[in-house]
TIDRENSE-852458 format. One record per residue: residue in three letters; y, z, x of N, C-alpha, C in turn. Coordinates in steps of 0.05 Angstrom, whole numbers, plus 5000, padded with zeros to 4 digits. Each point is the difference from the previous one (the first is absolute). Example, Ala and Ser with C-alpha at 12.3 -4.5 7.8 and 13.67 -1.06 7.14 Angstrom:
// residues 2
Ala488651565264502450004982502450005018;Ser502149864993502450015016502250144985;
This chain:
// residues 450
Unk314176605187498649775010501349754989;Unk499749785014501149744992497949795005;Unk500449774987498349765004501949785009;Unk499749925025501949815012498549775013;Unk501249764998499149765014497049954997;Unk499149994975497249954994499749724989;Unk497949855007499749734991497149954993;Unk499549874977497349964991499849744984;Unk497649895001499449774982497750074981;Unk499550254996497850084983501150144975;Unk501649854985501150104975501950245003;Unk499050215011501750245003500350085029;Unk502450085008500450095027499350305002;Unk500850164980499350284999498750054973;Unk497550085000498550054975500350304994;Unk500650064974500150284992498050044977;Unk497950145006497950064980499850304995;Unk501550165015500150294996502850074993;Unk501250175017502850094996501649955025;Unk502349884997501849945023502850094992;Unk501350155018502750084995501749935025;Unk502149854995502049965021502550144990;Unk501050195016502250164990502150065021;Unk502550054990502250105016500449855026;Unk500949754997500649845023497849825010;Unk497650024988497849825008500749714992;Unk498649815013500649724995497449844997;Unk500249804983498149784999501749755007;Unk499849905024501949805009498849805018;Unk501249764999499449775018497049945000;Unk498949974976497149934997499849734986;Unk497849865005499349744988497550034984;Unk499949884977497549984984499649714992;Unk497649895006499349724994497649994981;Unk499949794984497549954985497949895020;Unk497450014992497949915019499949705002;Unk501049864979500249715002497349865003;Unk497950114986497349885002499849764981;Unk498749805009499649774983498150074978;Unk500549914976498350054977500750254985;Unk501950175010500750244985501649924976;Unk499750154978501349944975502950065002;Unk501649884981502850045001500850294992;Unk498050144988500650284992499150205021;Unk499349905024499050185020502150115018;Unk502549954994502250085017501150274992;Unk499150215011501150264996499850175025;Unk501850185004500050165024502850025011;Unk500450085024502650025012500050185025;Unk502350095008500250175023498850274994;Unk500650114977498950264991498449944975;Unk497350025002498349934977498750264990;Unk500950094976499050254988497849934980;Unk497650095004497849914984497950224997;Unk498049954982497850184996500950294995;Unk502050034982500950274993501850135021;Unk500949855020501750125020502850074990;Unk501350185014502750084992501750005026;Unk502249854999501949995022502650114991;Unk501250175016502650134993502049955022;Unk502249884993502249965019502350194991;Unk500550205017502050214993502249995022;Unk502449914991502249985019499249845025;Unk498849784995499149825021501349734999;Unk499349835019501349745002497949795003;Unk500149794983498249775002501749765006;Unk499849895024502049805008498749785018;Unk501249764997499349785018497149925000;Unk498750034976497249914997499949734987;Unk497949855007499849724991497149964989;Unk499949864977497449924989500049704996;Unk497649885007499849714998497549924984;Unk500449814982497749884986500849714993;Unk499349825017500849724996497749824991;Unk497650114998497749824996499149994971;Unk501450134981499249994973502449974982;Unk499649884976502249974982501050254986;Unk498450225003500850254988499350235018;Unk501750205002499550225017500650274986;Unk498650215008500650274990500650185024;Unk500949895022500650145024502750164997;Unk500350205016502550155002499950175025;Unk502350105008500050195023498350244993;Unk500350114975498350214990498649904975;Unk497349995001498549904977498350234988;Unk500250044974498750224986497849894982;Unk497550065007497849914984499550174975;Unk498149914983499250164977499050275009;Unk500850214987499150275007501550135023;Unk501749855013501650115023502850074991;Unk501450145017502750104993501850005024;Unk502549914996502050005020502450174990;Unk500850195016502350174993502249955021;Unk502349924991502349955017502250194992;Unk500650195018501950214994502349985020;Unk502449934991502450005016499549855027;Unk499049764997499349845024501449734999;Unk500349885023501449755003498149775007;Unk500249784984498749755007502249805008;Unk499849915024502149815009498949775017;Unk501149774994499449765016497049945001;Unk498650044977497249924998499849734986;Unk498149845007499949734989497149914995;Unk499849804982497449874994500549705002;Unk498149875012500149715001497549894986;Unk500449854978497849894985500749734989;Unk498049864989500449744989501850014975;Unk499550204984501650044975501650265002;Unk501250074977501550255000498350234991;Unk497349975001498250234993499950195024;Unk499150254994500050205021502750145002;Unk500150205017502450175001500750065029;Unk502650025005500950075027499650295006;Unk499950174980499750295005497450114989;Unk499750004973497750134988498949814978;Unk497349975000498649874978498150204988;Unk500150024973498350194986498049854983;Unk497450035006498049864984499450164975;Unk498749864981499150144975498350245008;Unk500750234987498550255006501250155023;Unk501949895014501350145022502550154990;Unk501050185017502450164992502149995022;Unk502449984991502350035018502050204988;Unk500650215015502150194992502149995022;Unk502349914994502249985019502450164991;Unk500950185016502450164994501949985023;Unk502349894995502049975022499149795020;Unk498949784991499149785017502449825005;Unk500849965025502249825007498849755011;Unk500849774989498949745009502249835010;Unk499949935026501849815012498549745002;Unk501049794986498649754999500649835025;Unk497949875010500449835024501649754992;Unk501449885018501549764995498349784990;Unk497549975011498349784993498450034975;Unk500350244987498450044976501349874976;Unk499549734997501449854980498549984974;Unk497350055001498449964975498450244993;Unk498750135019498150224994501650264996;Unk499350144978501450254995499050225019;Unk501650215002499150225017497750154988;Unk500050034973497950144986498849814979;Unk497449975001498649824980497550144991;Unk498949914978497650134989498449814982;Unk497550064995498449854981501250024973;Unk499449804983501149994973498550184981;Unk497850125008498550184982498149854983;Unk499550084975497949894983501049784982;Unk502549925002501049804982498449745004;Unk499949844979498549755000501349825021;Unk498349895017500949815021501250145024;Unk499950265002501150145023498349945025;Unk501350035022498649955025497750205003;Unk497649915006497750185004500150125028;Unk499250245003499850125027498249835017;Unk500749945024498449825017497450115008;Unk498149835006497450085012499549815023;Unk498450095018499349845024497849804994;Unk500249775012497849814999497750115017;Unk497649904996497750095017500649975030;Unk501349785008500549965028502050225011;Unk502150054984501950205009498850285000;Unk498350064980498750265000498250045024;Unk498449795007498350015023501650045025;Unk502249865003501750035023501150295002;Unk500950114977501050275001497950205007;Unk497649964989497850195006499249995029;Unk500049755012499349975028502050155018;Unk502550004992502150135016500550294993;Unk498250114984500050294996501750114978;Unk500949834981501450104977498150154982;Unk500650254994498250184986500049954970;Unk497749984989499750004971500649724988;Unk499749984974500449764985503049954998;Unk500949765007502849934997500549894972;Unk498049864989500449884973500250224980;Unk501749964979500450204980497849984978;Unk499550214985498049994979500749804978;Unk498049924986500449794979501750114978;Unk500050264994501650114979502950005009;Unk501749884983502949995006501250285000;Unk501250095022501350265000502550014984;Unk501150234997502550034985502349875014;Unk502249944986502349885013501050185022;Unk501649905019501150175021501750224988;Unk499950245012501750224991502250025021;Unk502449914992502249995018502350174989;Unk500850205015502250184992502149995023;Unk502449914993502149965019502450184993;Unk500950175018502350174996502049975022;Unk502550004993502249985020499449785020;Unk499349764990499549775017502649865006;Unk500549945026502449865008499349775018;Unk501449784997499449765016502549855006;Unk500049875023502249835009499049805020;Unk501649795005499449805020501250085026;Unk498649955022501050075026502949905003;Unk501850185007502949915002500449775019;Unk498349975020500449795019499349724990;Unk498849984976499249744989502449834996;Unk499749745008502249824995500149914971;Unk497649994987499949914972500850244982;Unk502049954984500950214981498749954973;Unk498950214988498649974974501450184980;Unk499849924975501150164978498150244995;Unk501050194985498350234993497549924985;Unk500249804983497749914985497949875019;Unk501049855019498249875020498650215017;Unk501450215007498850215016497950154983;Unk500750054975498150144982497449854998;Unk500149744999497649834998498250045025;Unk501250075022498550045025498950285002;Unk500850184982499250285002497350054987;Unk499749904975497850094983499149784982;Unk497449984997498849824980497850154986;Unk500150004974498050154984501350224984;Unk498750234999501150224984502750085010;Unk501950034982502750105007499950304999;Unk501750135016500150294999500750114972;Unk498950234993500550124974502950084999;Unk501050044976502750104995499950294992;Unk502350135003500150294994499550064971;Unk500549814982499650054971497149944992;Unk498249965019497249944993498650244989;Unk498049954984498350224989497149945007;Unk498650185015501050265008502049995023;Unk501250235005502150025021499049915027;Unk501649865015499249905026500250215022;Unk501850204996500450215021498350244993;Unk499850185020498550254996501650194982;Unk498650214990501450184982502650125011;Unk502050004983502750115005501649845020;Unk499049775009501549835019502049834985;Unk502249945013502049834989499549715009;Unk500149814981499349725006502549834997;Unk500449815019502249814998498949735009;Unk500849794985499249735008502149895020;Unk499049925023501749915022499349725008;Unk502049845007499549725007498449985025;Unk498049825000498449955024501649845020;Unk501549814991501749835017502850044991;Unk501850055018502850044993501149774983;Unk501150064977501149804982497949864983;Unk497550075002497949874984499350154975;Unk498349884984499250134975497450145001;Unk498449965021497450135003500550305008;Unk498850184985500450285006497350145004;Unk500150235014497750175003500950294995;Unk498350164988500850274994500250175025;Unk501950185000500350195022499950284987;Unk498350175011499550274989501050215019;Unk501150214990501050225017500050264985;Unk499850225015500350274989502950085005;Unk501450024978502950075002500450304997;Unk502050115015500650294997500650074971;Unk499250234991498850225016497049975005;Unk498749794989497249975004499449925029;Unk497650065009499349955028497349865000;Unk499449845021497449875002497750205004;Unk497849954987497650175005499049965028;Unk498950215011498949995027497249874999;Unk499149905023497449895003499949704999;Unk502149864992500049715000500049905029;Unk499049755004500049895027502750005013;Unk502149984984502750005010501850124978;Unk502050165007501650144981501149814978;Unk500849765009501149814981498149884981;Unk497450055003498049874983499250174976;Unk500850265000499250184978501049894973;Unk502449875000501149914975498549764988;Unk498349875016498549774991497150074993;Unk498850175017497150064996499750214978;Unk498649934978499850184977498650265007;Unk498350015020498650255007501950205013;Unk502449915007502050195012502450034982;Unk501849824999502350014982502150195010;Unk501950074982502250175007499650284988;Unk501150205013499650274991502850124993;Unk500050174980502450144993500350245019;Unk502550075008500450215020499250274989;Unk499250185018499350274992502650164993;Unk499750174981502350164992499050264987;Unk501750205000499350264988500449974970;Unk497850004985500249944972500250254982;Unk499050235009499950234983499550255017;Unk500750234988499350265012498850174978;Unk497750115005498750184980499350275013;Unk499650204983499350265009497050034999;Unk498850095022497150025001499050204979;Unk497849924987498750174980501750044975;Unk501849824995501550014975499649734986;Unk499950014973499549764984502449825002;Unk499549744995502149815000500049825024;Unk501249764997500049815021502450045019;Unk501950154992502350045018502050194987;Unk501650125016502050204990502749925009;Unk502050014983502749935009501350215017;Unk498950254999501150215017497850225003;Unk500450175019498250225006501350264991;Unk498550184986501050254991498550235014;Unk501550185013498950245013500850244983;Unk498150144988500650234983499250265015;Unk501950185003499550255014500850244982;Unk498350215000500650244984499950245019;Unk502250155000500250255017499550244982;Unk497950145006499550264986500350225020;Unk497850135008500250215021499549895027;Unk499649735002499649875026500949714998;Unk500349875024500849725000497749814994;Unk500749764991498049804994500649755015;Unk497849865008500349745013498749784983;Unk501349784998498949764985499849775019;Unk497849854998499649775018499149764983;Unk501049775007499249754987499149805022;Unk497649894995499049785018500649744987;Unk501549825013500949754988498449775011;Unk499449814983498649755007502149775000;Unk500049845021501649765001498349764993;Unk500749854980498549764992501549755010;Unk498449815009501149765013499349754983;Unk501949834996499649754986500149775020;Unk499649764990500049765017497249945010;Unk499549745007497449925010499949975030;Unk502350035014500049985029498450235013;Unk498649935021498650205015501550065026;Unk501550225000501650075023500550304999;Unk500250125024500550285001502750084988;Unk500050204984502550104988500750275012;Unk502550025008501050255012502250124983;Unk499950264997502050134984501250245016;Unk502450074993501350235013501950134980;Unk500250275001501850154983502550085016;Unk502349954989502550075013500250315000;Unk499950135024500250295000502550124987;Unk502149845000502550104988499850024970;Unk498049874988499750014971498250244991;Unk499050165019498250224993501750265001;Unk500350144977501550254999498550225013;Unk501450225004498850235015497750134984;Unk500149994974498050144984497449834996;Unk499949765011497649834998498849965027;Unk497349975000498649935025498649734994;Unk500549815017498849734996498549935026;Unk497549934997498449925023497849804992;Unk499549805017501549945025502549844993;Unk501849975019502449854995499649705005;Unk497949935014499449715005497049964998;Unk499249754995497249934998499649714996;Unk497549914999499349724996497749984979;Unk499949764988497849934983498749765013;Unk497350005000498549785013500549734985;Unk499449785014500649744990498749944973;Unk497850134994498649944975500150244980;Unk501350225008500150234982501949944977;Unk499150074976501649954976501550254992;Unk499150235008501450254995499150215021;Unk501650215003499350215019501750254995;Unk498950235007501450254997502150005023;Unk502549984993502049965022501950235003;Unk500350184980501950225003498950254987;Unk500550235012499550264988502850134998;Unk500850074976502650124995499550284989;Unk501250205012499750284991502750144999;Unk500150204981502450164997499150294997;Unk501750185010499450294999502450144987;Unk499350194983502150154985501550205018;Unk499050065023501250205018502949935005;Unk501850194995502849955005501449844979;Unk498649924979501249834979500650184976;Unk502149924985500650154975499949804977;Unk499950114977499849844976502649854995;Unk499649744993502349824994499849924971;Unk502449954988500049914972498849724998;Unk500449835020499049735000498049965024;Unk498049834997498249965022501449895024;Unk499150085024501149895025498949715003;Unk501849825007499249725003500649915028;Unk498049885013500549865025498549745000;Unk500949815016498749735000499249945029;Unk497449975004499049925026500449715005;Unk500949935023500549725007497749915018;Unk498249834989497649905014500449705006;Unk499949935026500249725008497349895006;Unk499449764989497549875003500449735014;Unk498649955022500249745014497349885005;Unk499949744999497549855005500649795022;Unk498550015021500449815022502750035013;Unk501150255000502650045013502349944983;Unk499549914975502249934982500150204977;Unk502350124994500350194979499649854973;Unk498050094985499449884974501250164977;Unk499950265002500950174978501350255011;Unk501850104983501050285004499450144974;Unk498150195002499150144976501650264997;Unk501350034977501550244995498350174981;Unk499150235011498150164986501350264990;Unk500850024975501350254990498050234996;Unk500850235009498350244997501650224987;Unk499050104977501350224986498550265006;Unk501550215006498950265006501150204979;Unk498250124984500750194979499050285009;Unk501950194999499350275008500550194977;Unk497950144991500250204978499450275012;Unk501650204994499750265012499550224979;Unk498850215008499650244984501850225010;Unk501650124982502050215008498550255010;Unk501250125020499050255011502150224996;Unk499150224987501950224995500950135026;Unk498350005019500650135026502249865015;Unk500349744996502049855016502349914983;Unk499850014973502349924983502250205003;Unk502549924992502350175006502349944981;Unk501850204999502549964987501849845018;Unk501649824989501949855015498949725008;Unk501649865016499349735008498650005027;Unk498249805005498749995027501949895021;Unk499150015024501649885022500149704997;Unk502049875012500349714998497549855008;Unk498450115019497649875008497650054982;Unk500550154977497950054981498550265003;Unk500650165022498650255004500950214979;Unk498050154991500650214980501050255015;Unk502349995011501350235014502750034988;Unk500750234989502650044987502349935019;Unk502049884989502449945015501650265005;Unk501550005021501450255008501950104978;Unk501349824987501950084979498650114976;Unk497549954997498550104977498150225008;Unk500450125023498150205009500350274986;Unk502350064988500350274987498750014973;Unk500050254988498750034974501749874978;Unk498749924979501349884977500950224981;Unk502550024994501150214982500549884973;Unk498850134979500349904973500850244982;Unk502349994987500850214982498549994974;Unk499650244989498650024974501649854979;Unk498549844985501349854978501249745008;Unk500049935027501149745009497849815009;Unk500649744999498249795009501149885026;Unk498349985020500849895026498149765006;Unk501149785008498449775008499450025030;Unk497649965007499250015028497749805005;Unk499549955026497949815007497550145008;Unk497749884993497450105008498449765011;Unk498850035023498549785013497150074999;Unk498449824988497150024999498949875025;Unk498650145017499149895025496949995001;Unk499049825017497150005004499350205022;Unk497450005008499250215018501249985028;Unk501149765006501349975026502950094999;
């Protein structure tokens, strides 16, 4: 939705007392806002604008455009008007939006061409681009009350005549603010950029342009305490005006970290502390189910052959690190699985919030195996990817130890076949002849029941 070509003389052209969102190409454009110009109204009664956020209202501009709006207040020596005016208890959020060619016409340089924040109001702007109109020679784009300091401008209230006029025309609720002075404006500006319309004939220095951008609280710096960016975000101070000294912090989630999901816009996670940046998911450890310890550097399969074969099985748990919530996929390279092992399944997934899961069952059988002097070693190659990107290659060593019991029925004189079978070789098939009183060296093979 958009708000276009609206004109009013009742302080505000569009009142926001609930929630309003203009997003993704929406516009607030070509609107006029005038003061009521009532005789007898006090000099502090000038507040309002094209977009007037009040009574706890929240307005959000997300990738929107605010352009060609005009505000007028010529009947008083002081004004608090602006294209967007934020009252006490109200909030304006500007996310990656453009303000261009907006203007204010007033007797003095009070008021703002873009946003005015009253005491107790809030402005959060991230990626706000401000193109200043050629005629904006005195009023800044962003202005605010001075807060509680001695002599600061008091938030305006309506005179009885103005209040009666507003009530007659259907303005809801009390416009005058409570007697208790609210807190100073809460203004947070990130990645703020400003420039003068290139078509302007008058050329201004960077310092002159900066004076037209902001009056009041300056943006925080990256070295502020507490930190201005969300957790794990990278902060950099960037110039608001090219070549100028005024800076605003810019926050980002830099690789390998990623923005948390759920923010109004992906680029806002680095600013909003309730979201922040997340560390990528990765395979942190592998443990054996029902075995003590937090992790094992390798898996051992122990097999004993007596009068029958034995099978050993290990259930492995994959543990995941990182704070990112994303599906993790893993796969075992079949070429890394030897013939004497059974691995299942060869592929699988872990849910976005799972921190560990039973991901592999590895088994070995002594059938057809013979005793080795050293354990058999193989290394499973497990690939882990998150979001389609390979994060890890896990090399999982597995040792297989086979111990056998000799069987008299199958043991024999001589050497076994090259493939390990206890079958006499043809050259050794005859009887062994030993003369009395002589010693003869010969081979004897101790075999298992197979």
